C-alpha positions in Angstrom: 0.0 0.0 0.0 3.1 2.2 0.1 2.6 3.3 3.7 5.7 4.0 5.8 5.6 1.6 8.8 6.4 4.5 11.0 3.0 6.0 10.1 1.1 2.8 11.1 -0.1 2.3 14.7 -0.8 -1.3 15.6 -3.2 -1.8 18.6 -3.5 -5.3 19.9 -6.5 -6.3 22.1 -5.5 -9.4 24.1 -6.8 -11.6 27.0 -3.2 -11.5 28.2 -1.6 -9.0 30.5 1.9 -10.2 29.6 1.5 -8.8 26.1 2.0 -5.3 27.6 5.6 -6.4 28.5 6.2 -8.3 25.3 5.6 -5.3 23.0 8.7 -3.6 24.6 11.0 -6.6 24.1 14.1 -5.7 22.0 13.5 -8.3 19.2 9.8 -7.4 18.7 10.7 -5.0 15.8 11.2 -7.1 12.7 10.6 -4.1 10.4 12.8 -1.7 12.3 9.7 -0.4 14.2 7.7 -2.1 17.0 5.5 -4.9 15.7 2.8 -3.7 18.1 2.6 -0.2 19.4 -0.2 -0.5 22.0 -1.5 -3.5 23.9 -4.7 -3.4 25.8 -6.7 -6.2 27.5 -10.2 -7.4 26.6 -11.3 -6.1 30.0 -9.8 -2.6 29.2 -11.6 -2.6 25.9 -14.9 -3.3 27.6 -14.2 -0.4 30.0 -13.5 1.9 27.1 -16.7 0.9 25.3 -18.6 1.6 28.5 -16.9 4.8 29.2 -17.6 6.4 25.8 -21.2 5.0 25.8 -20.7 3.0 22.6 -23.7 0.9 21.7 -22.3 -2.1 19.8 -25.7 -3.4 18.8 -26.5 -0.2 17.0 -23.3 -0.2 14.9 -23.6 -1.2 11.2 -21.8 -4.4 10.2 -18.6 -3.9 8.3 -16.0 -6.1 6.7 -12.4 -6.2 8.1 -9.7 -4.7 6.0 -8.0 -7.4 3.9 -6.2 -9.6 4.9 -7.1 -9.2 8.6 -10.7 -10.4 8.1 -9.6 -13.7 6.5 -9.3 -16.4 9.2 -9.7 -20.1 9.9 -11.2 -22.2 12.6 -7.7 -23.3 13.5 -6.8 -19.7 14.3 -10.0 -19.3 16.4 -9.2 -22.1 18.8 -5.7 -20.8 19.6 -7.3 -19.2 22.7 -8.1 -22.6 24.4 -5.5 -24.9 25.9 -4.8 -27.5 23.2 -6.0 -25.2 20.4 -2.5 -24.5 19.1 -1.7 -28.2 19.2 -4.9 -29.1 17.3 -4.3 -26.4 14.7 -0.8 -27.8 14.2 -2.0 -31.4 14.0 -4.5 -30.5 11.3 -1.7 -29.1 9.1 0.8 -31.8 10.1 -1.5 -34.6 9.1 -2.2 -32.9 5.7 1.6 -32.4 5.3 2.5 -36.0 6.2 -0.2 -37.7 4.2 -0.8 -35.3 1.4 -4.5 -36.1 1.6 -6.3 -32.8 2.0 -9.9 -34.1 1.8 -9.5 -37.0 4.1 -7.1 -35.5 6.7 -8.7 -35.3 10.2 -10.1 -32.0 11.5 -11.0 -32.7 15.1 -8.5 -33.9 17.6 -10.6 -34.1 20.7 -8.0 -35.8 22.9 -6.1 -32.5 23.2 -9.2 -30.5 24.2 -10.4 -29.9 27.7 -9.2 -27.9 30.7 -7.1 -30.6 32.3 -3.6 -29.3 33.4 -1.8 -32.0 31.4 -3.1 -33.8 28.4 -1.2 -36.5 26.3 -2.2 -38.1 23.0 -0.6 -40.4 20.4 -1.7 -40.4 16.8 -0.9 -42.8 13.9 -0.1 -40.6 10.9 1.4 -41.8 7.6 2.8 -44.9 9.2 4.5 -43.0 12.1 3.5 -42.6 15.7 3.1 -38.9 16.6 3.3 -38.2 20.4 2.0 -34.9 21.7 1.4 -33.2 25.1 -0.6 -30.1 26.1 0.0 -28.2 29.3 -1.5 -25.2 30.9 -0.4 -23.6 34.1 3.2 -23.2 35.0 3.2 -25.7 37.8 2.0 -28.3 35.3 4.6 -27.2 32.8 7.4 -27.7 35.3 6.1 -31.2 36.1 6.0 -32.2 32.4 9.3 -30.7 31.5 11.0 -32.4 34.4 9.7 -35.7 33.1 11.1 -34.9 29.6 14.4 -33.9 31.2 14.7 -37.1 33.1 13.8 -39.2 30.1 10.6 -40.4 31.6 8.5 -38.8 28.8 9.2 -38.1 25.1 7.1 -36.2 22.7 7.3 -34.8 19.1 5.5 -31.6 20.1 4.6 -29.9 23.4 2.2 -27.0 23.8 2.5 -24.9 26.9 0.2 -22.0 28.0 0.9 -20.1 31.1 -2.7 -19.6 32.3 -4.7 -22.6 33.4 -7.2 -23.3 30.6 -5.3 -21.2 28.2 -5.8 -17.6 27.0 -9.5 -17.8 27.6 -8.6 -17.6 31.3 -6.0 -14.9 30.8 -5.3 -12.2 33.3 -6.9 -9.5 31.1 -10.2 -11.3 30.6 -13.5 -10.1 32.1 -13.7 -11.1 35.7 -16.4 -13.4 36.9 -17.9 -13.1 40.5 -17.3 -15.9 42.9 -21.1 -16.7 42.9 -20.6 -17.9 39.3 -17.0 -19.0 39.3 -17.4 -21.4 42.3 -20.1 -23.4 40.5 -19.3 -23.0 36.8 -16.1 -23.7 34.9 -15.9 -20.5 32.9 -12.7 -21.8 31.1 -14.7 -24.7 29.6 -17.6 -22.4 28.6 -15.3 -20.0 26.9 -13.4 -22.8 25.2 -16.7 -24.3 24.0 -17.6 -21.0 22.3 -14.3 -21.1 20.4 -14.8 -24.7 19.3 -18.4 -23.9 18.2 -17.1 -21.0 16.2 -14.4 -23.2 14.6 -17.0 -25.8 13.6 -19.1 -23.3 11.8 -16.3 -21.7 9.7 -15.7 -22.5 6.0 -11.9 -22.7 6.5 -10.8 -24.8 9.4 -7.1 -25.5 8.7 -4.3 -22.9 9.0 -2.8 -23.7 5.7 -6.1 -23.1 3.9 -5.9 -19.4 4.7 -5.4 -17.7 1.3 -3.8 -14.6 2.8 -1.2 -16.7 4.6 -0.5 -18.7 1.4 0.0 -15.5 -0.5 2.3 -14.1 2.1 4.5 -17.2 1.9 4.3 -17.3 -1.9 5.2 -13.6 -2.5 7.4 -12.7 0.5 8.4 -15.3 3.1 9.1 -18.2 0.8 8.5 -21.7 2.3 7.5 -22.3 6.0 10.7 -22.6 8.0 12.7 -20.5 5.4 15.5 -18.2 6.6 13.3 -15.1 6.1 10.3 -16.7 7.9 12.5 -17.7 10.8 14.1 -14.3 11.0 10.8 -12.4 11.0 8.4 -14.8 12.8 10.6 -16.4 15.5 11.8 -14.9 18.7 14.3 -15.9 21.4 14.2 -15.9 25.2 16.6 -15.4 27.9 16.4 -16.3 31.6 15.2 -13.4 33.7 15.2 -12.7 37.4 11.9 -12.5 39.2 12.6 -8.9 40.1 14.6 -7.0 37.5 15.6 -3.3 37.7 
Protein backbone atom coordinates (compact mmCIF):
# COMPACT_ATOMS: atom_id res chain seq x y z
CA UNK A 1 0.00 0.00 0.00
CA UNK A 2 3.07 2.24 0.07
CA UNK A 3 2.59 3.30 3.69
CA UNK A 4 5.67 3.99 5.80
CA UNK A 5 5.63 1.55 8.75
CA UNK A 6 6.44 4.51 11.02
CA UNK A 7 3.04 5.97 10.14
CA UNK A 8 1.14 2.82 11.13
CA UNK A 9 -0.12 2.35 14.69
CA UNK A 10 -0.77 -1.27 15.63
CA UNK A 11 -3.15 -1.77 18.56
CA UNK A 12 -3.54 -5.29 19.92
CA UNK A 13 -6.51 -6.35 22.06
CA UNK A 14 -5.53 -9.40 24.08
CA UNK A 15 -6.78 -11.59 26.96
CA UNK A 16 -3.18 -11.54 28.23
CA UNK A 17 -1.55 -8.96 30.51
CA UNK A 18 1.94 -10.24 29.59
CA UNK A 19 1.52 -8.75 26.10
CA UNK A 20 2.04 -5.32 27.64
CA UNK A 21 5.57 -6.38 28.53
CA UNK A 22 6.19 -8.27 25.31
CA UNK A 23 5.63 -5.30 23.00
CA UNK A 24 8.66 -3.64 24.57
CA UNK A 25 11.04 -6.55 24.07
CA UNK A 26 14.14 -5.73 21.99
CA UNK A 27 13.47 -8.27 19.24
CA UNK A 28 9.80 -7.38 18.69
CA UNK A 29 10.65 -5.05 15.82
CA UNK A 30 11.20 -7.07 12.67
CA UNK A 31 10.56 -4.09 10.37
CA UNK A 32 12.77 -1.69 12.34
CA UNK A 33 9.73 -0.36 14.21
CA UNK A 34 7.71 -2.07 16.97
CA UNK A 35 5.50 -4.91 15.67
CA UNK A 36 2.81 -3.73 18.12
CA UNK A 37 2.61 -0.15 19.44
CA UNK A 38 -0.17 -0.48 22.03
CA UNK A 39 -1.51 -3.51 23.85
CA UNK A 40 -4.73 -3.43 25.84
CA UNK A 41 -6.65 -6.25 27.47
CA UNK A 42 -10.15 -7.40 26.60
CA UNK A 43 -11.28 -6.07 29.98
CA UNK A 44 -9.80 -2.65 29.22
CA UNK A 45 -11.56 -2.61 25.85
CA UNK A 46 -14.87 -3.31 27.59
CA UNK A 47 -14.22 -0.43 29.98
CA UNK A 48 -13.46 1.89 27.07
CA UNK A 49 -16.69 0.89 25.32
CA UNK A 50 -18.64 1.55 28.51
CA UNK A 51 -16.86 4.85 29.21
CA UNK A 52 -17.62 6.39 25.82
CA UNK A 53 -21.18 5.01 25.80
CA UNK A 54 -20.73 3.02 22.61
CA UNK A 55 -23.75 0.87 21.72
CA UNK A 56 -22.29 -2.08 19.83
CA UNK A 57 -25.69 -3.44 18.83
CA UNK A 58 -26.47 -0.20 17.00
CA UNK A 59 -23.29 -0.23 14.91
CA UNK A 60 -23.60 -1.21 11.22
CA UNK A 61 -21.84 -4.41 10.19
CA UNK A 62 -18.61 -3.91 8.25
CA UNK A 63 -15.95 -6.10 6.72
CA UNK A 64 -12.44 -6.21 8.14
CA UNK A 65 -9.66 -4.75 6.02
CA UNK A 66 -7.97 -7.41 3.93
CA UNK A 67 -6.17 -9.56 4.94
CA UNK A 68 -7.14 -9.23 8.60
CA UNK A 69 -10.68 -10.44 8.06
CA UNK A 70 -9.61 -13.74 6.52
CA UNK A 71 -9.31 -16.36 9.23
CA UNK A 72 -9.67 -20.07 9.87
CA UNK A 73 -11.20 -22.18 12.61
CA UNK A 74 -7.68 -23.29 13.50
CA UNK A 75 -6.84 -19.69 14.34
CA UNK A 76 -9.98 -19.26 16.43
CA UNK A 77 -9.19 -22.15 18.79
CA UNK A 78 -5.71 -20.82 19.63
CA UNK A 79 -7.25 -19.24 22.72
CA UNK A 80 -8.07 -22.56 24.40
CA UNK A 81 -5.51 -24.90 25.90
CA UNK A 82 -4.84 -27.50 23.22
CA UNK A 83 -5.97 -25.19 20.44
CA UNK A 84 -2.50 -24.45 19.09
CA UNK A 85 -1.72 -28.16 19.18
CA UNK A 86 -4.92 -29.08 17.34
CA UNK A 87 -4.29 -26.43 14.69
CA UNK A 88 -0.77 -27.76 14.19
CA UNK A 89 -2.01 -31.35 13.99
CA UNK A 90 -4.53 -30.46 11.29
CA UNK A 91 -1.74 -29.12 9.12
CA UNK A 92 0.79 -31.79 10.11
CA UNK A 93 -1.53 -34.61 9.08
CA UNK A 94 -2.15 -32.94 5.73
CA UNK A 95 1.57 -32.38 5.25
CA UNK A 96 2.52 -35.95 6.15
CA UNK A 97 -0.25 -37.70 4.24
CA UNK A 98 -0.81 -35.29 1.36
CA UNK A 99 -4.50 -36.10 1.58
CA UNK A 100 -6.34 -32.81 1.97
CA UNK A 101 -9.92 -34.07 1.77
CA UNK A 102 -9.46 -37.04 4.07
CA UNK A 103 -7.14 -35.50 6.65
CA UNK A 104 -8.70 -35.26 10.16
CA UNK A 105 -10.13 -32.03 11.46
CA UNK A 106 -11.03 -32.67 15.11
CA UNK A 107 -8.45 -33.88 17.63
CA UNK A 108 -10.62 -34.06 20.73
CA UNK A 109 -7.97 -35.77 22.86
CA UNK A 110 -6.08 -32.48 23.25
CA UNK A 111 -9.22 -30.54 24.19
CA UNK A 112 -10.43 -29.87 27.72
CA UNK A 113 -9.18 -27.85 30.68
CA UNK A 114 -7.06 -30.56 32.34
CA UNK A 115 -3.63 -29.31 33.36
CA UNK A 116 -1.76 -32.01 31.42
CA UNK A 117 -3.08 -33.85 28.35
CA UNK A 118 -1.23 -36.46 26.30
CA UNK A 119 -2.16 -38.14 23.02
CA UNK A 120 -0.65 -40.39 20.40
CA UNK A 121 -1.74 -40.42 16.76
CA UNK A 122 -0.90 -42.79 13.93
CA UNK A 123 -0.09 -40.62 10.92
CA UNK A 124 1.36 -41.82 7.62
CA UNK A 125 2.85 -44.91 9.24
CA UNK A 126 4.46 -43.03 12.12
CA UNK A 127 3.50 -42.56 15.75
CA UNK A 128 3.10 -38.88 16.63
CA UNK A 129 3.25 -38.21 20.37
CA UNK A 130 2.04 -34.86 21.72
CA UNK A 131 1.44 -33.20 25.07
CA UNK A 132 -0.56 -30.13 26.06
CA UNK A 133 0.02 -28.25 29.32
CA UNK A 134 -1.53 -25.16 30.87
CA UNK A 135 -0.44 -23.56 34.13
CA UNK A 136 3.23 -23.16 34.97
CA UNK A 137 3.16 -25.72 37.80
CA UNK A 138 2.01 -28.35 35.33
CA UNK A 139 4.58 -27.15 32.80
CA UNK A 140 7.37 -27.69 35.31
CA UNK A 141 6.08 -31.17 36.09
CA UNK A 142 5.99 -32.21 32.45
CA UNK A 143 9.33 -30.68 31.53
CA UNK A 144 11.00 -32.44 34.45
CA UNK A 145 9.68 -35.74 33.06
CA UNK A 146 11.11 -34.90 29.65
CA UNK A 147 14.43 -33.89 31.18
CA UNK A 148 14.68 -37.14 33.14
CA UNK A 149 13.82 -39.21 30.07
CA UNK A 150 10.56 -40.42 31.58
CA UNK A 151 8.53 -38.81 28.79
CA UNK A 152 9.21 -38.14 25.13
CA UNK A 153 7.10 -36.16 22.65
CA UNK A 154 7.34 -34.77 19.14
CA UNK A 155 5.50 -31.58 20.08
CA UNK A 156 4.58 -29.91 23.39
CA UNK A 157 2.19 -26.99 23.76
CA UNK A 158 2.51 -24.90 26.93
CA UNK A 159 0.22 -22.05 27.99
CA UNK A 160 0.90 -20.08 31.14
CA UNK A 161 -2.69 -19.58 32.27
CA UNK A 162 -4.74 -22.60 33.45
CA UNK A 163 -7.18 -23.35 30.64
CA UNK A 164 -5.28 -21.20 28.16
CA UNK A 165 -5.76 -17.64 26.96
CA UNK A 166 -9.52 -17.77 27.58
CA UNK A 167 -8.55 -17.59 31.25
CA UNK A 168 -5.95 -14.86 30.78
CA UNK A 169 -5.26 -12.15 33.32
CA UNK A 170 -6.87 -9.49 31.13
CA UNK A 171 -10.15 -11.31 30.61
CA UNK A 172 -13.50 -10.15 32.09
CA UNK A 173 -13.68 -11.10 35.75
CA UNK A 174 -16.44 -13.39 36.94
CA UNK A 175 -17.92 -13.09 40.47
CA UNK A 176 -17.34 -15.93 42.92
CA UNK A 177 -21.06 -16.69 42.94
CA UNK A 178 -20.63 -17.89 39.34
CA UNK A 179 -17.00 -18.96 39.33
CA UNK A 180 -17.39 -21.37 42.25
CA UNK A 181 -20.11 -23.37 40.48
CA UNK A 182 -19.32 -22.98 36.77
CA UNK A 183 -16.09 -23.68 34.90
CA UNK A 184 -15.86 -20.46 32.92
CA UNK A 185 -12.74 -21.75 31.13
CA UNK A 186 -14.67 -24.65 29.65
CA UNK A 187 -17.58 -22.43 28.56
CA UNK A 188 -15.26 -19.95 26.86
CA UNK A 189 -13.37 -22.78 25.16
CA UNK A 190 -16.66 -24.29 23.95
CA UNK A 191 -17.56 -20.98 22.34
CA UNK A 192 -14.30 -21.09 20.40
CA UNK A 193 -14.78 -24.70 19.28
CA UNK A 194 -18.37 -23.94 18.22
CA UNK A 195 -17.12 -21.00 16.16
CA UNK A 196 -14.42 -23.21 14.64
CA UNK A 197 -16.97 -25.85 13.63
CA UNK A 198 -19.06 -23.25 11.78
CA UNK A 199 -16.25 -21.72 9.72
CA UNK A 200 -15.74 -22.54 6.02
CA UNK A 201 -11.94 -22.69 6.46
CA UNK A 202 -10.75 -24.80 9.41
CA UNK A 203 -7.07 -25.47 8.70
CA UNK A 204 -4.33 -22.85 9.03
CA UNK A 205 -2.75 -23.73 5.67
CA UNK A 206 -6.10 -23.09 3.92
CA UNK A 207 -5.94 -19.37 4.68
CA UNK A 208 -5.41 -17.73 1.25
CA UNK A 209 -3.82 -14.63 2.79
CA UNK A 210 -1.22 -16.72 4.61
CA UNK A 211 -0.54 -18.73 1.45
CA UNK A 212 -0.04 -15.52 -0.53
CA UNK A 213 2.28 -14.12 2.14
CA UNK A 214 4.53 -17.16 1.88
CA UNK A 215 4.35 -17.30 -1.92
CA UNK A 216 5.19 -13.64 -2.46
CA UNK A 217 7.39 -12.73 0.50
CA UNK A 218 8.36 -15.31 3.14
CA UNK A 219 9.07 -18.22 0.81
CA UNK A 220 8.50 -21.65 2.34
CA UNK A 221 7.52 -22.29 5.98
CA UNK A 222 10.75 -22.56 7.95
CA UNK A 223 12.70 -20.49 5.42
CA UNK A 224 15.48 -18.20 6.59
CA UNK A 225 13.33 -15.10 6.09
CA UNK A 226 10.32 -16.66 7.87
CA UNK A 227 12.52 -17.74 10.76
CA UNK A 228 14.14 -14.31 11.03
CA UNK A 229 10.83 -12.41 11.04
CA UNK A 230 8.40 -14.77 12.78
CA UNK A 231 10.56 -16.41 15.45
CA UNK A 232 11.78 -14.93 18.72
CA UNK A 233 14.31 -15.87 21.38
CA UNK A 234 14.16 -15.89 25.15
CA UNK A 235 16.65 -15.38 27.95
CA UNK A 236 16.43 -16.29 31.60
CA UNK A 237 15.15 -13.38 33.67
CA UNK A 238 15.20 -12.74 37.38
CA UNK A 239 11.89 -12.48 39.21
CA UNK A 240 12.65 -8.85 40.12
CA UNK A 241 14.61 -6.97 37.48
CA UNK A 242 15.58 -3.34 37.73
